[in-house]
KETOR-890974 format. One line per field, with one value per residue (C-alpha): residue number from 1; residue in one letter; x, y, z. Coordinates in nm, 4 decimals. Example, Ala and Ser with C-alpha at 12.3 -4.5 7.8 and 13.67 -1.06 7.14 Angstrom:
pos <- 1;2
code <- A;S
east <- 1.2300;1.3670
north <- -0.4500;-0.1060
up <- 0.7800;0.7140
This chain:
pos <- 1;2;3;4;5;6;7;8;9;10;11;12;13;14;15;16;17;18;19;20;21;22;23;24;25;26;27;28;29;30;31;32;33;34;35;36;37;38;39;40;41;42;43;44;45;46;47;48;49;50;51;52;53;54;55;56;57;58;59;60;61;62;63;64;65;66;67;68;69;70;71;72;73;74;75;76;77;78;79;80;81;82;83;84;85;86;87;88;89;90;91;92;93;94;95;96;97;98;99;100;101;102;103;104;105;106;107;108;109;110;111;112;113;114;115;116;117;118;119;120;121;122;123;124;125;126;127;128;129;130;131;132;133;134;135;136;137;138;139;140;141;142;143;144;145;146;147;148;149;150;151;152;153;154;155;156;157;158;159;160;161;162;163;164;165;166;167;168;169;170;171;172;173;174;175;176;177;178;179;180;181;182;183;184;185;186;187;188;189;190;191;192;193;194;195;196;197;198;199;200;201;202;203;204;205;206;207;208;209;210;211;212;213;214;215;216;217;218;219;220;221;222;223;224;225;226;227;228;229;230;231;232;233;234;235;236;237;238;239;240;241;242;243;244;245;246;247;248;249;250;251;252;253;254;255;256;257;258;259;260;261;262;263;264;265;266;267;268;269;270;271;272;273;274;275;276;277;278;279;280;281;282;283;284;285;286;287;288;289;290;291;292;293;294;295;296;297;298;299;300;301;302;303;304;305;306;307;308;309;310;311;312;313;314;315;316;317;318;319;320;321;322;323;324;325;326;327;328;329;330;331;332;333;334;335;336;337;338;339;340;341;342;343;344;345;346;347;348;349;350;351;352;353;354;355;356;357;358;359;360;361;362;363;364;365;366;367;368;369;370;371;372;373;374;375;376;377;378;379;380;381;382;383;384;385;386;387;388;389;390;391;392;393;394;395;396;397;398;399;400;401;402;403;404;405;406;407;408;409;410;411;412;413;414;415;416;417;418;419;420;421;422;423;424;425;426;427;428;429;430;431;432;433;434;435;436;437;438;439;440;441;442;443;444;445;446;447;448;449;450;451;452;453;454;455;456;457;458;459;460;461;462;463;464;465;466;467;468;469;470;471;472;473;474;475;476;477;478;479;480;481;482;483;484;485;486;487;488;489;490;491;492;493;494;495;496;497;498;499;500;501;502;503;504;505;506;507;508;509;510;511;512;513;514;515
code <- M;L;R;R;E;L;L;M;G;L;A;G;L;V;A;T;R;A;A;A;E;G;G;T;G;E;S;A;P;A;A;E;A;E;P;G;M;Q;L;G;A;P;S;S;F;S;R;A;D;V;T;R;M;A;R;D;L;A;A;K;S;F;E;A;P;A;R;I;P;E;A;W;T;N;I;S;Y;D;D;Y;R;A;I;W;F;D;H;R;N;A;L;W;E;P;E;G;E;L;P;F;R;V;D;F;F;A;P;G;L;Y;F;P;T;P;I;E;V;S;V;V;D;G;G;E;A;R;P;V;L;F;D;M;G;V;F;D;T;S;D;R;F;P;D;L;P;V;D;E;S;L;G;Y;S;G;L;R;L;R;A;E;L;D;T;P;G;I;F;T;E;F;A;V;F;Q;G;A;S;Y;F;R;G;I;G;A;G;Q;T;Y;G;L;S;A;R;G;L;A;V;D;T;A;E;P;S;G;E;E;F;P;E;F;R;R;F;W;I;E;R;P;A;A;R;D;A;E;I;V;V;H;A;L;L;D;G;P;S;A;S;G;A;Y;R;F;R;I;R;P;G;E;R;L;D;I;R;V;E;A;E;I;F;A;R;T;R;L;R;H;Y;G;I;A;P;L;T;S;M;F;Q;F;D;E;T;N;R;H;R;F;S;D;F;R;S;A;V;H;D;S;D;G;L;L;I;L;N;G;G;G;E;T;I;W;R;P;L;A;N;P;A;Q;L;Q;I;S;G;F;Q;D;N;N;P;R;G;F;G;L;M;Q;R;A;R;G;F;E;D;F;G;D;L;E;A;H;Y;H;R;R;P;S;L;W;I;V;P;G;E;E;W;G;P;G;E;V;T;L;V;E;I;P;T;D;D;E;I;Y;D;N;I;V;A;Y;W;R;P;R;V;P;L;E;P;G;Q;S;A;A;F;S;Y;D;M;S;W;G;A;R;G;V;H;G;E;G;L;A;V;I;N;T;R;S;G;K;D;R;G;G;G;L;R;F;T;I;D;F;A;P;D;P;E;E;P;L;D;L;D;Q;L;V;P;L;V;R;A;S;A;G;E;V;V;A;P;I;V;E;R;N;P;E;T;G;G;V;R;L;G;F;K;L;L;P;G;D;A;Q;V;I;E;M;R;A;Q;L;R;S;E;E;A;G;L;S;E;V;W;L;Y;R;W;T;A
east <- 5.7691;5.9146;5.7788;5.7728;5.7104;5.3518;5.3240;5.5940;5.3524;5.0948;5.2520;5.2642;4.9312;4.7423;4.8694;4.7309;4.8923;4.8665;4.9107;4.6258;4.3862;4.4325;4.6922;4.4582;4.2463;3.9471;3.7220;3.8391;3.5905;3.3957;3.5725;3.4326;3.2022;3.3402;3.1905;3.1602;3.1300;2.8804;2.6870;2.5612;2.2373;2.1207;2.1041;1.9984;2.2624;2.2979;2.5913;2.5115;2.5797;2.9475;2.9753;2.8122;3.0510;3.3514;3.2242;3.1594;3.5073;3.6761;3.4869;3.6449;4.0008;4.1744;4.1574;4.4100;4.2461;4.2563;4.5361;4.5575;4.7684;5.1403;5.2126;5.0447;5.2638;5.5841;5.5530;5.7873;5.7012;5.7206;5.4822;5.2319;5.2606;5.1568;4.7989;4.5723;4.2090;4.0196;3.8339;3.5482;3.4563;3.4491;3.1604;2.8838;3.0664;2.7742;2.5259;2.6969;2.5152;2.6627;2.9430;3.1884;3.3616;3.5218;3.8093;3.9549;4.3088;4.4250;4.5563;4.9205;5.2731;5.2551;4.8799;4.8022;4.4700;4.1540;3.8974;3.5196;3.3420;2.9686;2.7526;2.4873;2.1655;1.8310;1.9292;2.0555;2.4119;2.5106;2.8598;3.0893;3.1791;3.5425;3.6068;3.9437;3.7696;3.7716;4.1526;4.3785;4.7258;5.0315;5.1895;5.4499;5.1956;5.2596;5.0098;4.8782;4.6139;4.2674;4.0412;3.7820;4.0475;4.1206;3.9673;4.0323;4.3189;4.1932;3.9864;4.0329;3.7875;3.7590;3.5542;3.5380;3.7868;3.9096;3.7375;3.3791;3.3749;3.7281;3.7223;4.0439;4.1492;4.1571;4.1749;4.3008;4.2410;4.4909;4.7141;4.6402;4.4495;4.6397;4.4683;4.5962;4.4431;4.5212;4.3679;4.3232;4.6532;4.8585;5.0603;5.0423;5.2782;5.2131;4.9628;4.7125;4.6018;4.2960;4.4851;4.8440;4.9355;5.2735;5.4556;5.8359;5.7969;6.0849;5.8318;5.7332;5.4461;5.1046;4.9221;4.5456;4.3653;4.0509;3.8751;3.5456;3.4185;3.0697;3.0355;2.7155;2.5753;2.5753;2.2930;2.3467;2.4437;2.6255;2.9556;3.0753;3.0861;3.0551;3.2631;3.2277;3.5068;3.5534;3.8991;4.0478;4.3833;4.5315;4.4725;4.1648;3.8786;3.7026;3.4076;3.4881;3.2876;3.4594;3.2718;3.4880;3.4634;3.7119;3.8165;4.1095;4.1445;4.0356;3.8315;3.7615;3.5523;3.6459;3.4126;3.5271;3.4867;3.7598;3.7162;4.0063;4.0635;4.3762;4.5109;4.5921;4.8676;5.0143;4.7721;4.7581;4.4598;4.4827;4.8257;5.0156;5.3103;5.5553;5.9124;6.1919;6.5428;6.7121;6.6739;6.8944;6.9585;7.1296;7.2023;7.5751;7.5088;7.3768;7.5315;7.2251;7.1441;6.8278;6.7982;6.5817;6.3934;6.0872;5.7103;5.6740;5.9088;5.7568;5.5143;5.2650;5.0716;4.8018;4.7869;4.5055;4.6535;4.6382;5.0142;5.1237;5.4350;5.6468;5.8914;6.1098;6.1480;6.4828;6.6540;6.8481;7.1452;6.9459;6.5760;6.4114;6.0779;5.9344;5.6215;5.4487;5.2333;4.8924;4.5329;4.2552;4.4704;4.3114;4.4984;4.8156;4.9553;5.2504;5.3080;5.4877;5.5615;5.8257;5.6152;5.8542;6.0008;6.3483;6.2997;6.3567;6.4510;6.2882;6.0979;5.9899;5.8857;5.7282;5.7821;5.6649;5.3173;5.2835;4.9964;5.0072;4.7663;4.6007;4.3951;4.1267;3.9654;3.5880;3.5601;3.7808;4.0448;4.1572;4.5163;4.7864;5.0575;5.1294;5.3941;5.6553;5.8707;6.1758;6.3622;6.7046;6.6989;6.9496;6.6948;6.3691;6.1953;6.1368;5.8658;6.0545;5.8210;5.5136;5.2933;4.9758;4.7769;4.8487;4.5885;4.7385;4.4892;4.5211;4.2189;4.1424;4.0045;3.6318;3.6445;3.5831;3.6756;3.4801;3.6427;3.6152;3.8370;3.8527;4.1345;4.2405;4.4713;4.5978;4.8757;4.7632;4.5856;4.6373;4.6501;4.7351;4.8301;5.1283;5.3791;5.4592;5.8090;5.8785;6.2350;6.5104;6.8782;7.1797;7.5488;7.8947;7.9984;8.3429;8.4243;8.3202;7.9848;7.6740;7.4780;7.0970;6.8605;6.4805;6.2753;5.9215;5.6412;5.5676;5.2933;4.9829;4.8856;5.2063;5.5789;5.6836;5.8813;6.2151;6.2839;5.9760;6.0717;6.2212;6.3990;6.3597;6.6010;6.6588;6.8621;6.8641;7.2454;7.5355;7.5259;7.3179;7.5157;7.4008;7.0424;6.9694;6.6544;6.6757;6.4576;6.4737;6.4099;6.3654;6.0704;5.9360;5.9433;6.1792;6.4817;6.5977;6.9600;7.1769;7.4870;7.4893;7.7974;7.7065;8.0172;8.0155;7.6391;7.5131;7.1502;7.0159;6.6510;6.6004;6.3055;6.2729;6.0020;5.9558;5.7824;5.6756;5.6957;5.3398;5.2925;5.4235;5.4094;5.5229;5.4895;5.7092;6.0026;6.1262;6.4369;6.6368;7.0082;7.2119;7.5875
north <- 6.9687;6.8379;7.0297;6.7302;6.4392;6.5587;6.8275;6.7650;6.6206;6.8944;7.1409;6.8798;6.7254;7.0513;7.1601;6.8576;6.7232;7.0014;6.7771;6.5524;6.8248;7.1128;7.3037;7.5648;7.3902;7.3883;7.0924;6.8777;6.8140;6.4928;6.2681;5.9549;5.8604;5.9057;5.7611;6.0919;6.1032;5.8481;5.9120;5.6603;5.6371;5.9518;6.0058;6.3068;6.5731;6.8893;7.0904;6.9719;6.6149;6.6965;6.8511;6.5451;6.3126;6.5100;6.5098;6.1332;6.0654;6.2616;6.0594;5.7364;5.6103;5.7156;5.4690;5.5111;5.5352;5.2504;5.2781;5.1886;4.8897;4.9391;4.8882;5.2234;5.4127;5.2492;5.4039;5.6823;6.0467;5.9963;5.7002;5.9148;6.1825;5.9195;5.9071;6.2109;6.3071;6.3550;6.6874;6.5433;6.3456;6.6474;6.6788;6.8891;6.8938;6.7359;6.9850;7.2834;7.5701;7.5293;7.7777;7.5272;7.2017;6.9513;6.7198;6.4359;6.3119;5.9533;5.7698;5.6754;5.7954;6.0576;6.0163;5.6794;5.7723;5.7621;6.0322;6.0144;6.2838;6.3454;6.5920;6.7763;6.8807;6.9602;6.8330;6.5019;6.3786;6.1302;5.9766;6.0188;5.6634;5.5787;5.4805;5.4245;5.4982;5.8749;5.8788;5.8560;5.7047;5.6912;5.3615;5.4049;5.3798;5.0504;4.7668;4.8065;4.6149;4.7694;4.6780;4.8296;4.9955;5.2535;5.5986;5.9514;6.1324;6.4876;6.7295;7.0386;7.3248;7.5132;7.8092;8.0547;8.3083;8.4812;8.3491;8.2260;7.8514;7.8037;7.6550;7.7399;7.5866;7.8010;7.5643;7.2171;6.9959;6.7090;6.5526;6.5485;6.8753;7.0785;7.3032;7.5682;7.8522;8.1200;8.4294;8.4650;8.4543;8.3297;8.0135;7.7963;7.8804;7.8657;7.6235;7.6303;7.3555;7.2826;7.2466;7.2409;7.0160;7.0213;7.2040;7.1998;7.0107;6.7699;6.4865;6.5434;6.7110;6.5541;6.5860;6.5329;6.4533;6.5587;6.2234;6.3239;6.6095;6.7252;6.9644;7.1673;7.1751;7.5404;7.7169;7.8410;8.1956;8.1298;8.3145;8.0879;7.7197;7.5588;7.2612;7.0815;6.8644;6.6193;6.6179;6.3489;6.2795;6.1191;6.4295;6.5975;6.5863;6.8749;6.9933;7.2520;7.4617;7.6459;7.9154;7.9735;8.2670;8.2716;8.5739;8.8108;8.7419;8.4091;8.4564;8.1660;8.1896;7.9126;7.8122;7.5268;7.3520;7.1231;6.8588;6.7510;6.3768;6.4345;6.7484;7.0028;7.2071;7.3280;7.3681;7.6204;7.7922;7.9002;7.7412;7.8573;7.6738;7.8298;7.8316;8.0844;8.0043;8.3377;8.7050;9.0153;8.9513;8.6122;8.5988;8.5453;8.1955;8.0530;8.0122;8.0561;8.2409;8.3852;8.7011;8.5371;8.2144;8.2172;8.1669;8.4316;8.7054;8.8236;8.7745;9.0587;9.1075;9.3595;9.3070;9.3706;9.7065;9.8313;9.8048;9.6746;9.4557;9.3391;9.0576;8.9607;8.5842;8.4145;8.0898;8.0425;7.8187;7.6634;7.6192;7.9472;7.9800;8.3268;8.4071;8.7435;8.7787;8.9334;8.9546;8.9373;8.9765;9.1666;8.9840;8.8065;8.6382;8.5350;8.7864;8.7779;9.1475;9.0984;9.1162;9.1915;8.9222;9.0631;9.0184;8.6486;8.5987;8.2544;8.1682;7.8283;7.8745;8.2230;8.3184;8.6707;8.5266;8.3383;8.4545;8.6246;8.4907;8.7158;8.5876;8.7924;8.6365;8.6225;8.6822;8.7588;8.4877;8.5984;8.5766;8.3856;8.4444;8.4420;8.1719;8.1789;7.8701;7.9068;7.5879;7.5780;7.4686;7.4489;7.3693;7.5230;7.1817;7.2034;7.3966;7.5552;7.8309;7.7861;8.0561;8.0180;8.1518;7.9611;8.0079;8.0551;7.8274;7.4535;7.2518;6.9685;6.6246;6.6495;7.0249;7.1937;7.5272;7.7023;7.9679;8.1326;8.3385;8.4908;8.4042;8.6291;8.4698;8.7264;8.9361;9.2704;9.4052;9.6609;9.5043;9.6937;10.0572;10.2765;10.2779;9.9190;9.7751;9.6686;9.5403;9.4684;9.4422;9.3652;9.2904;9.3615;9.7248;9.8255;9.9902;9.6871;9.5750;9.5273;9.7662;9.7457;9.9279;9.9217;10.0540;10.1768;10.2151;10.5703;10.7687;10.7374;11.0995;11.3057;11.2504;11.2626;11.5616;11.4048;11.6839;11.5787;11.2090;11.0565;10.7245;10.4995;10.2035;9.9851;9.6701;9.4263;9.4056;9.5572;9.9164;10.0942;10.3629;10.6609;10.5929;10.7981;10.8620;10.9469;10.9498;10.6454;10.7809;10.4298;10.3445;10.6933;10.6069;10.6508;10.4399;10.3959;10.2885;10.2155;10.0304;9.7542;9.6726;9.3339;9.2972;8.9596;8.9126;8.5875;8.6974;9.0514;9.1520;9.4769;9.7124;10.0066;10.2501;10.5812;10.8247;11.1827;11.3659;11.2531;10.9035;10.6168;10.6626;10.3191;9.9564;9.8332;9.6418;9.3547;9.1533;8.8823;8.8817;8.5734;8.5382
up <- 13.3645;13.0363;12.7416;12.5124;12.7508;12.7641;12.4979;12.2386;11.9895;12.0185;11.7794;11.5091;11.6011;11.6343;11.2949;11.1123;10.8010;10.5439;10.2437;10.3528;10.4614;10.2216;10.4241;10.5661;10.8248;10.5871;10.5349;10.2462;9.9650;10.0049;9.7565;9.9207;10.2044;10.5557;10.8735;11.0586;11.4359;11.5634;11.8863;12.1403;12.3362;12.5203;12.8955;13.0998;13.1720;13.3754;13.4989;13.8506;13.7363;13.6799;14.0260;14.1804;13.9956;14.1191;14.4778;14.4649;14.3244;14.6034;14.8644;14.7368;14.7110;14.3939;14.1066;13.8284;13.4854;13.2382;12.9850;12.6191;12.5048;12.5637;12.1955;12.1286;12.3748;12.2473;11.9023;11.7890;11.7385;11.3615;11.3934;11.5794;11.3145;11.0629;11.1930;11.1738;11.2002;10.8719;10.8936;10.6899;11.0013;11.2334;11.4733;11.3064;10.9726;10.7826;10.9294;10.7699;10.9398;11.2890;11.3765;11.5293;11.4412;11.6794;11.5805;11.7844;11.8453;11.8184;12.1249;12.1643;12.2373;12.5165;12.5593;12.7204;12.8843;12.6724;12.7426;12.7230;12.5211;12.4979;12.3048;12.5068;12.3356;12.4965;12.8404;12.7057;12.6611;12.3906;12.3984;12.0977;11.9982;11.9292;11.5685;11.4015;11.0721;11.1391;11.1094;10.8066;10.8153;10.5974;10.4977;10.7712;11.0535;11.2405;11.2691;11.6241;11.8238;11.8212;12.1131;12.3463;12.5642;12.2941;12.2973;12.1819;12.3555;12.3135;12.1110;11.8983;11.8399;11.5098;11.3846;11.0934;11.2279;10.9131;10.6014;10.5600;10.5061;10.6439;10.9934;11.1767;11.5059;11.8180;12.1169;12.2066;12.5106;12.5264;12.7894;13.1662;13.2328;12.9718;12.7204;12.4816;12.2866;12.0306;11.8815;11.5071;11.3171;11.6114;11.6702;11.9807;12.2628;12.6350;12.7901;13.0743;13.3117;13.5158;13.8442;13.9706;14.2646;14.4429;14.1641;14.2206;14.5483;14.6293;14.6511;14.2876;14.1070;14.0598;13.7271;13.7629;13.4394;13.2607;13.2279;13.0682;12.8518;12.7623;12.4659;12.4381;12.0875;11.9731;11.7947;11.4408;11.5430;11.8686;11.9105;12.1908;12.2748;12.6188;12.7328;13.0673;13.2086;13.4960;13.6552;13.8777;14.0394;14.3513;14.5674;14.4209;14.1749;14.0051;13.7957;13.5269;13.2839;12.9982;12.8055;12.4994;12.2563;11.9645;11.7642;11.7280;12.1005;12.2482;12.5656;12.8007;13.1152;13.3597;13.6430;13.8659;14.1964;14.3252;14.5958;14.8160;14.8531;15.0609;15.2258;14.9547;15.1125;14.7844;14.4972;14.2157;14.0554;13.6894;13.6332;13.3237;13.1675;12.9238;12.7931;12.8302;12.7089;12.6380;12.5482;12.5774;12.9477;12.9006;12.5261;12.5931;12.7310;12.4028;12.0598;11.8415;11.5201;11.6743;11.8814;12.1476;12.2136;12.4380;12.4417;12.7136;12.8306;13.1577;13.4428;13.4823;13.8059;13.8986;14.2724;14.5173;14.6109;14.2517;14.1891;13.8485;13.8586;13.5664;13.6358;13.3360;13.3096;13.3649;13.2739;13.5982;13.6696;13.9551;14.0239;14.1291;14.3047;14.3691;14.5661;14.5218;14.8334;14.7794;14.8903;14.6310;14.3175;14.0319;13.7571;13.6504;13.3425;13.1311;12.8534;12.5205;12.4686;12.1992;11.8819;11.5950;11.3730;11.4304;11.8056;11.7318;11.3665;11.3524;11.0336;11.1646;11.5285;11.4827;11.8452;11.7671;11.7021;12.0324;12.2557;12.5917;12.8525;13.1114;13.4075;13.5876;13.8988;13.8923;14.2664;14.5652;14.5999;14.9452;15.0747;14.8909;14.6355;14.2658;14.2437;13.9691;13.9050;13.6782;13.5863;13.4203;13.0577;12.7754;12.5056;12.3839;12.3773;12.7534;12.9302;13.2199;13.3405;13.5605;13.7163;13.9227;14.2168;14.5382;14.8153;15.1595;15.3361;15.2583;15.1516;15.3930;15.2927;15.2278;15.1684;14.8357;14.6799;14.4049;14.1888;13.8499;13.6243;13.2779;13.0387;12.7491;12.4903;12.2437;12.0972;12.2313;12.5334;12.8065;13.1512;13.4662;13.5009;13.4159;13.1319;13.0344;13.0297;12.6722;12.7100;12.9596;12.8707;13.0862;13.0484;13.1823;13.2106;13.0838;13.4123;13.6161;13.7450;13.5361;13.3175;13.3043;13.0704;13.0939;12.8033;12.8695;12.6186;12.5069;12.6754;12.4523;12.5106;12.5151;12.5753;12.9385;13.0576;13.1530;13.4003;13.5969;13.6168;13.9285;13.8621;14.1636;14.1717;14.4753;14.5364;14.8277;14.8166;14.6276;14.5060;14.2426;14.0596;13.8523;13.7474;13.4374;13.2341;12.8651;12.5581;12.3301;11.9792;11.8373;12.0629;12.1350;12.5038;12.7950;12.8884;13.2467;13.2792;13.5808;13.6915;13.9540;14.1601;14.3141;14.5311;14.7066;14.6819;14.5302;14.4908;14.4528;14.4296;14.2402;14.2033;13.9652;13.8632;13.6874;13.9214;13.9484;14.2799;14.3593;14.2154;14.0083;13.6318;13.5179;13.6080;13.8906;13.7420;13.9596;13.8791;14.0506;13.9703;14.0593;14.0518
């Protein structure tokens, strides 16, 4: 669950060395000959081959993957920053007319497992051969052993998102089954994974890995690129297909089938991993020049019954696990609704440019729950938020489960129904107890008649006092405020919504207060 044990290097590695590569993600001019990506001998390939490989793996005992020499994993973060991929060697760079480029990451540090990558063209797959010559290094990079155990640790996808001729990155696959994406003009924030296994279980979490990738060669005018992946871990294997379309919003269609090697009692589909340290609800706990620090500020759920739920994220004093029971969910995701620079005030991290990520199932997922895990953290370097769909029925050894879902990575997008919650604030009230305010987005058609609004606020313990609805002239929307007297309660679950006499008008706001 540590943000940097697995992912710390990604921000620096994804944003390759500006001085060496022109600073914009563009291909550097060919000052001298570069080796380019070399391909091996072809073999036949079909999508069914990946499924067969995954099924065969699950039928055998798990074999841990080969690792690179220990000297490579003992290097420092600064050492790893001293080796970078030269864009002139990118896959399809010499061919010019193709709409995508693929870069590769060096092995080492947090990435001890080499991956296999192949290019698919005309029903044939040709392996991308590992070559240290595609990387550049500074004079501070250590002298390390180079042998046949080395391989690439991940890959990055680039396309012409803003300016013709400038290929900008939009997705990265690196580390276990992690991958990240962004829309045009955004910076990397939350991550996704292929599969979650035993998240937050006392016995420890399992991290299956993408071992092999197959990248389909695009045609000259293709707007999307297709990547296949083979996953394996102690408890399960899996065959994945990613159909990836970059743009102002990055859309990824995921189609997968997982095969249980052991009993999968607790597994998560479409797992999302993010960071939340503080905002206006817990700002008093941190001495920091910034207004807030988080990659995501809330969990959004559109459940099978058509109810839209907004659950602000928390940085609790103790581990919190919440399960939102449902049947055939219509969507869920981790959102970053704070979009103004002054919401954070950070010129380096640019939290206001981090993407939200929305998941829409491709079929009925049946009974289960959206699970939210919130882990205490005192530093933004740790990923402490996890959300995923947990099926109610375990997967037995020898069984498989096929599923699909659409992912939307972007800054904007309307998901669910009703007026959206745009901010939550809380703090001590002068007269005792706690004061909460919930700001809702303005109605896109006409301002709501406050006299027709019914504020519904409920609490599992304590007492809710004097709910009031008023206009917020700064947002153009409505603010719901109330006072909570917790009494002796240690944990209180709260629910609030703006309603008319006939129906709900806003999202359902859920909040867990802890003493």
